[in-house]
C-alpha positions in Angstrom: 94.6 31.9 40.9 95.5 29.9 44.1 95.1 26.1 44.1 92.1 24.6 45.9 94.0 23.9 49.1 94.2 27.6 49.8 90.8 28.8 48.6 89.6 29.9 52.0 89.9 32.8 54.4 92.7 30.9 56.2 94.8 31.6 53.1 94.5 35.3 53.6 93.8 37.2 56.9 93.5 34.0 59.0 97.0 32.8 58.4 98.1 32.3 62.0 97.8 28.7 63.2 97.9 28.8 67.0 96.8 26.1 69.4 95.0 24.2 66.7 93.0 27.1 65.2 93.4 29.5 62.3 93.0 33.1 63.1 94.0 36.6 62.1 96.6 38.7 63.8 95.4 40.6 66.9 96.0 43.9 65.1 94.1 42.7 62.0 96.9 44.0 59.8 97.9 42.1 56.7 100.6 42.2 54.0 100.6 41.2 50.3 102.3 38.2 48.9 103.3 38.7 45.2 104.3 36.5 42.3 108.0 37.3 41.5 107.4 36.4 37.8 104.6 38.9 37.3 104.4 41.2 40.3 100.7 40.2 40.8 99.4 40.0 44.3 98.5 36.4 45.2 97.0 36.9 48.7 97.2 39.0 51.9 98.3 37.3 55.1 98.4 38.3 58.7 101.1 40.5 60.2 101.7 38.9 63.6 102.9 41.1 66.5 104.6 40.1 69.7 101.3 39.2 71.4 100.5 36.7 68.7 104.0 35.1 68.9 103.7 34.9 72.7 100.3 33.1 72.4 101.9 30.6 70.0 104.8 29.9 72.4 102.3 29.5 75.3 100.3 27.0 73.2 103.5 25.0 72.4 104.6 25.0 76.0 101.2 23.8 77.2 101.3 21.0 74.5 104.8 19.9 75.3 104.1 17.4 78.1 101.4 15.6 76.3 103.3 15.4 73.0 106.5 14.2 74.7 104.5 11.5 76.6 103.3 9.8 73.4 105.3 6.8 72.3 107.7 7.2 69.4 105.5 5.0 67.3 102.5 7.3 67.9 104.4 10.4 66.9 105.8 8.5 63.9 102.2 7.7 62.8 101.4 11.4 62.6 104.5 12.1 60.5 103.7 9.1 58.2 100.2 10.4 57.6 101.5 13.9 56.8 104.0 12.4 54.4 101.3 10.5 52.6 99.0 13.5 52.4 101.8 15.7 51.1 102.4 13.4 48.3 98.7 13.1 47.5 98.6 16.9 47.2 102.0 17.2 45.5 100.7 18.9 42.3 98.8 21.6 44.2 101.7 22.2 46.5 104.1 22.5 43.5 101.8 24.8 41.7 101.5 27.1 44.7 105.3 27.1 45.3 105.9 28.2 41.7 103.4 31.0 41.9 104.9 32.3 45.2 108.6 31.5 44.8 109.0 31.4 41.0 111.0 28.2 40.4 110.0 26.1 37.4 107.1 23.7 38.1 109.4 20.7 37.5 111.7 21.9 40.3 108.8 22.6 42.6 107.6 19.0 42.1 111.0 17.7 43.0 111.1 19.8 46.1 107.7 18.5 47.3 109.0 15.0 47.1 112.2 16.0 48.9 110.1 17.7 51.6 108.0 14.6 52.1 111.2 12.5 52.4 112.0 14.3 55.6 108.7 13.5 57.1 109.0 9.8 56.5 112.7 9.7 57.4 112.1 11.2 60.8 109.0 9.1 61.3 111.4 6.2 61.3 114.1 8.0 63.3 111.7 8.6 66.1 111.8 4.9 66.8 115.6 4.9 66.9 116.2 7.4 69.8 118.4 5.1 71.8 119.8 5.6 75.3 122.7 3.8 77.0 123.9 2.1 80.2 127.3 3.0 81.6 129.3 0.9 84.0 130.1 2.6 87.3 133.2 2.2 89.5 130.8 1.6 92.4 129.2 -1.8 92.8 126.0 -0.3 94.1 125.5 2.2 91.3 124.1 2.1 87.8 124.1 4.9 85.1 121.5 5.3 82.5 121.7 7.8 79.6 118.3 9.0 78.4 117.4 11.2 75.4 114.7 13.8 76.2 113.0 16.3 73.9 114.6 19.7 74.2 111.3 21.6 74.8 109.6 24.3 72.7 111.4 24.9 69.4 111.3 28.2 67.4 112.0 27.8 63.7 112.7 30.3 61.0 112.6 29.1 57.4 113.8 30.7 54.1 112.0 31.5 50.8 114.3 29.7 48.4 113.2 26.2 49.4 109.9 27.0 51.1 108.5 23.5 51.7 111.6 21.3 52.2 113.1 23.7 54.8 109.9 23.5 56.8 109.8 19.7 56.9 113.5 19.4 57.6 112.8 21.2 60.9 109.3 20.2 61.7 110.0 16.5 61.0 112.8 16.0 63.6 111.3 18.3 66.2 108.0 16.4 66.2 109.8 13.0 66.0 111.8 14.0 69.1 108.8 15.0 71.1 109.3 18.8 70.8 106.4 21.2 69.8 107.3 23.9 67.4 106.5 27.5 66.5 107.5 28.4 62.9 107.9 31.7 61.1 108.1 31.3 57.3 109.9 33.8 55.1 107.9 36.9 54.3 108.1 36.1 50.6 106.6 32.6 50.8 104.1 32.3 53.6 101.4 30.6 51.4 103.4 27.5 51.0 103.9 27.3 54.8 100.1 27.7 55.3 99.5 24.8 52.9 102.0 22.6 54.9 100.4 23.4 58.2 96.9 22.6 56.8 98.3 19.1 56.1 99.6 18.9 59.7 96.2 20.0 61.0 94.3 17.5 58.8 96.3 14.5 60.0 95.2 15.4 63.6 98.4 16.6 65.3 97.2 17.8 68.7 96.5 21.5 69.3 99.5 23.5 70.2 102.1 21.0 68.9 102.6 22.8 65.6 102.1 26.6 65.4 102.5 28.9 62.4 103.1 32.7 62.7 103.3 34.9 59.6 104.6 38.4 59.8 106.4 41.0 57.7 108.3 42.1 60.8 110.9 39.3 61.5 112.3 41.1 64.4 109.0 40.9 66.2 109.1 37.1 66.1 112.8 36.8 67.1 112.5 39.3 69.9 109.7 37.4 71.5 111.4 34.1 71.0 114.7 35.2 72.4 113.0 36.8 75.5 111.0 33.6 76.2 112.4 31.2 78.7 110.0 28.6 77.4 111.7 28.4 74.0 114.7 26.1 74.5 115.8 25.7 70.9 116.1 28.0 67.8 116.6 26.6 64.3 117.3 29.0 61.5 118.1 28.7 57.8 119.1 32.0 56.1 121.9 34.5 55.8 125.1 34.4 57.9 124.5 38.0 58.9 121.1 37.2 60.5 122.4 33.9 61.9 125.1 35.7 63.9 122.5 38.1 65.4 120.3 35.1 66.4 123.2 33.3 68.0 124.1 36.3 70.1 120.6 36.9 71.2 120.1 33.2 72.0 123.0 33.4 74.4 121.0 35.5 76.8 118.8 32.6 77.8 121.3 29.9 76.7 119.1 28.4 74.1 120.3 25.6 71.8 120.9 26.9 68.3 121.1 25.3 64.9 122.1 27.5 62.0 122.2 26.7 58.3 123.7 29.8 56.8 125.3 31.1 53.6 127.8 29.4 51.4 130.5 30.3 48.9 131.1 26.9 47.2 134.2 26.2 45.2 133.9 23.9 42.2 137.3 22.4 41.3 137.8 20.9 37.8 141.2 19.1 37.7 143.0 18.7 34.4 142.2 15.0 34.1 138.4 15.6 34.3 136.2 15.4 31.3 135.6 19.2 30.6 132.2 18.6 28.9 130.9 16.4 31.8 132.2 18.9 34.3 130.6 21.9 32.5 127.3 20.0 32.5 127.5 19.4 36.2 128.3 23.1 36.8 125.4 24.2 34.7 122.9 21.9 36.5 123.9 23.0 40.0 124.8 26.6 39.3 121.5 27.5 37.7 119.4 25.3 40.0 116.6 27.4 41.5 118.0 30.4 39.5 121.2 30.1 41.5 119.3 30.9 44.7 120.7 27.9 46.7 123.2 28.0 49.5 125.1 25.0 47.9 125.3 26.8 44.5 128.9 27.0 43.2 130.2 30.5 43.5 133.9 30.0 42.5 134.4 27.7 39.6 138.1 26.8 39.4 139.1 25.2 36.1 142.6 24.0 35.1 143.8 26.2 32.2 144.6 23.1 30.0 140.9 22.2 29.7 139.4 25.7 30.0 138.5 26.2 26.3 136.4 23.0 26.1 134.9 23.7 29.5 133.9 27.3 28.8 132.5 26.4 25.4 130.2 23.8 26.9 129.2 25.9 29.9 128.5 28.9 27.7 126.4 26.8 25.3 124.3 25.4 28.1 123.8 28.7 29.8 122.8 30.3 26.5 120.1 27.7 26.1 118.5 28.4 29.4 115.4 30.5 28.9 114.3 32.7 31.8 110.6 32.8 32.2 107.5 32.2 34.3 107.9 28.9 36.2 104.5 27.7 35.0 105.7 27.8 31.4 107.3 24.4 30.7 109.8 26.0 28.3 111.4 28.1 31.2 114.8 26.8 32.2 115.1 29.2 35.1 112.6 31.3 36.9 112.7 34.8 38.4 114.8 36.1 41.2 112.9 36.6 44.4 112.9 40.5 44.4 114.4 43.7 43.1 117.3 43.8 45.6 118.5 40.4 44.2 118.4 41.9 40.7 120.5 44.9 41.8 123.0 42.6 43.4 123.4 40.6 40.1 123.9 43.8 38.2 126.4 45.2 40.7 128.5 42.0 40.7 128.6 41.8 36.9 129.5 45.5 36.6 132.2 45.2 39.2 133.7 42.1 37.6 133.8 43.6 34.1 135.3 46.8 35.5 138.1 44.7 36.9 138.7 42.8 33.7 136.3 39.9 33.6 134.6 39.0 30.3 130.9 38.2 30.0 130.7 35.1 27.7 126.9 34.9 27.8 124.0 36.8 29.5 125.0 39.5 31.9 121.8 41.5 32.3 118.2 41.7 33.4 115.3 40.9 31.1 112.4 43.3 30.6 109.4 43.8 28.4 106.8 41.5 27.0 106.7 38.2 28.9 109.2 39.5 31.5 107.3 42.7 32.3 106.7 43.0 36.0 109.0 40.1 36.9 112.5 39.8 38.3 114.3 38.0 35.5 118.1 37.9 35.0 119.9 36.1 32.2 121.9 33.0 32.9 125.4 34.4 32.9 129.0 33.1 32.5 131.9 35.2 33.5 135.5 34.3 32.6 138.7 35.9 33.9 137.4 36.3 37.4 140.1 37.3 40.0 140.2 37.7 43.8 139.8 41.5 43.8 136.3 41.2 42.3 133.2 41.3 44.6 131.9 38.0 43.1 135.0 36.2 44.3 134.2 37.1 47.9 130.4 37.6 48.1 127.8 34.9 47.9 125.9 35.6 44.6 122.6 33.8 45.1 121.8 34.2 41.5 122.4 32.8 38.0 126.0 34.0 37.5 128.8 31.4 36.9 132.2 33.0 37.7 135.1 31.0 36.2 138.7 31.2 37.6 141.6 29.5 35.8 144.4 27.8 37.7 147.7 26.3 36.7 149.8 23.4 38.1 151.8 25.6 40.3 148.8 27.1 42.0 147.7 25.9 45.5 144.2 25.1 44.5 143.3 23.8 48.0 144.3 27.0 49.6 142.4 29.0 46.9 139.3 27.0 47.6 139.6 27.3 51.3 140.2 31.0 51.2 136.7 32.0 52.4 134.9 32.5 55.7 132.2 30.1 54.5 132.3 26.4 54.6 129.1 24.7 53.4 129.3 22.9 50.1 132.2 22.2 47.7 132.7 20.2 44.5 135.6 18.2 42.9 135.7 16.8 39.4 138.5 14.3 38.6 139.0 10.8 37.4 141.8 10.2 40.0 140.2 8.6 43.1 143.3 9.2 45.2 143.3 12.9 44.2 139.6 13.1 44.9 139.9 11.7 48.4 142.9 13.8 49.3 141.2 16.9 48.1 138.0 16.1 49.9 139.9 15.6 53.2 141.7 18.9 52.9 138.7 21.0 51.9 137.3 22.9 54.9 133.6 22.4 54.0 130.8 20.5 55.6 129.8 18.9 52.3 132.0 17.7 49.4 130.6 16.4 46.1 133.0 14.3 44.1 131.8 14.2 40.5 128.4 14.7 42.2 126.3 17.8 42.0 123.6 16.7 44.4 125.3 15.4 47.6 122.0 15.9 49.6 119.3 13.6 50.9 117.0 13.2 53.9 119.3 10.4 55.0 122.5 12.4 54.7 123.7 15.1 57.2 123.5 18.6 55.9 125.4 21.6 57.3 128.5 23.7 57.2 131.5 24.7 59.1 133.1 28.1 59.8 130.5 30.9 59.1 128.2 28.6 57.2 126.5 27.3 60.4 126.2 25.1 63.4 124.7 21.7 63.7 123.3 19.3 61.1 120.0 18.7 59.5 118.7 15.4 58.1 120.2 11.9 58.8 120.5 10.4 62.2 122.2 13.6 63.4 119.2 15.7 62.6 117.0 14.4 65.4 119.8 14.8 68.0 119.6 18.5 67.5 116.2 18.4 69.2 117.1 16.1 72.1 118.9 16.7 75.4 121.1 14.1 77.0 119.9 13.2 80.5 122.0 11.1 82.9 120.2 9.0 85.5 122.3 7.7 88.4 120.8 4.9 90.4 122.0 3.7 93.8 121.1 0.0 94.4 
C-alpha cells in the first residue's frame, strides 16, 4: 500500500509534472513499478515520449527569465520551505522509498534527512553567488565579473539513492536561477513524484521544475541533446551511459556534470586496528546492499593483520540478515533487479574458479520470506587476485573482496590501478602515512579512518572515468552558473 502522499491519480497515470500541472503521457501508455523485495506491482506511471519531453523543455525555457529575475533570497525561501516540508513528511517518504527501492527503513530515513540537507544548504548558497571587480590597464575602463544562471537544466537521477540524488541536483539549479527538467530512474519514479509534489506545494512557479517519467531513457536523452534550449546536463549513473551523454552533449556544446561509477580501494595498513577496520568495511561495504558508487570494491589488508580482520568481517557479514526493508530485523535489503543478482553470481563463480575462497555467504536467497524478491547473501571473499572479474568490475552488490598485501608491495600503485577514481579509504594510526597516501591516491574522495566522507557541505565527485564536476558544497552551485565579463568604458 502506498503512503498517503501518493494516494491519487497523479501517482499512477498522471505522473508527468509539466508547466505546473500533473498529466498523463500523450500516448496514454504506462509502465509498472515493482517492489524488489516482493515483486509486487506498486503503481503504474506514465511513459513519456519525445513530445512530452519537448513540452517540459519548452515550459522550463519559458519560466527561465522570471525565475532568474527573482532575488537570491526569494529563491532561497522556496528551497527552505521545501526543506521543511520534506522533513515534515520524512516518514512517508522513507516508507515509500523502502517499498520502491528496497533499502531498510532506517537507511531510508537517513537518506530523507540527507536529501533535505541539500535543499537548505543551497538555499543559503543562493545568497553567496559572488562576482568580482578586476583592475584594468586602462584608466577609463572597469571590469565586472558576474555569475549568471546557465539556463535550462536536464537532470537524470539513479535508483540507488532516489531522493538525495534529486535534491543534490534540483537544489543548486534552483538556487542558481536555472529551471530544471528531471527524469528519474525507471525503477524509482514514485519517490521522484513525491518530491515534486513537495516542490509544487511550496509554490514554485509553473515551469521551473518539471518531471518526466519514462521507461525509454533514450527518448528523454535524445530530445534533451537535440534541444538548443537545454544548456546543462547533469547525470548520476554508470560510466558507460555517462560517456554516451558526454559525446551527445558535444553536438550543441552543453555543459555536463557526470557522477559515474567507482571502484574504491580500502587500504588497511599493518598498524591499523584490524577489528576497527573490519567494522568500517562492513558498514560501508554493505550499505544500501552494496549498491553505492562509493562502496569499497577492493579491500587491501596487510597480511600481518589479515586473520583478525577476516574473522571480524566474516562475523559481521554473517550476522547481516537479508530481508524486506520494512522488517526492522533486516540488515540489508534486496538488490534492485534480476540482472544485479546474475552479476553477483557471476562474480562469485569467476572468483572461486580462479582460487578465491567464500568465507561467508556467496549465493542468492529463495523461498519463504525471500520468494519473489532479489536477495543475495552478504558475502566475503578472500584470496582475491587481479585476474578475477571482481578485481576490475564494479560490483554494486553485497560482496566484499579481500586482497592481502605485504611490505614489499606497492600498495599505492595497486590502489590506483583502475580507470575509476571516485572514493577511496585508508585505515592507519600513522598521521604522516595517512596524509602521504591520501595525496598519492588518484581519487576524488579519500576517507582516512572515515567511512562516510560525504555531506551537503562537502564537494562530491570523482576523477578519471568516475566523472566530471562536483556536487554539494560551494562548488555545487558553480556547476549551474556561467561566468559573464562586463567591460565598462568610463
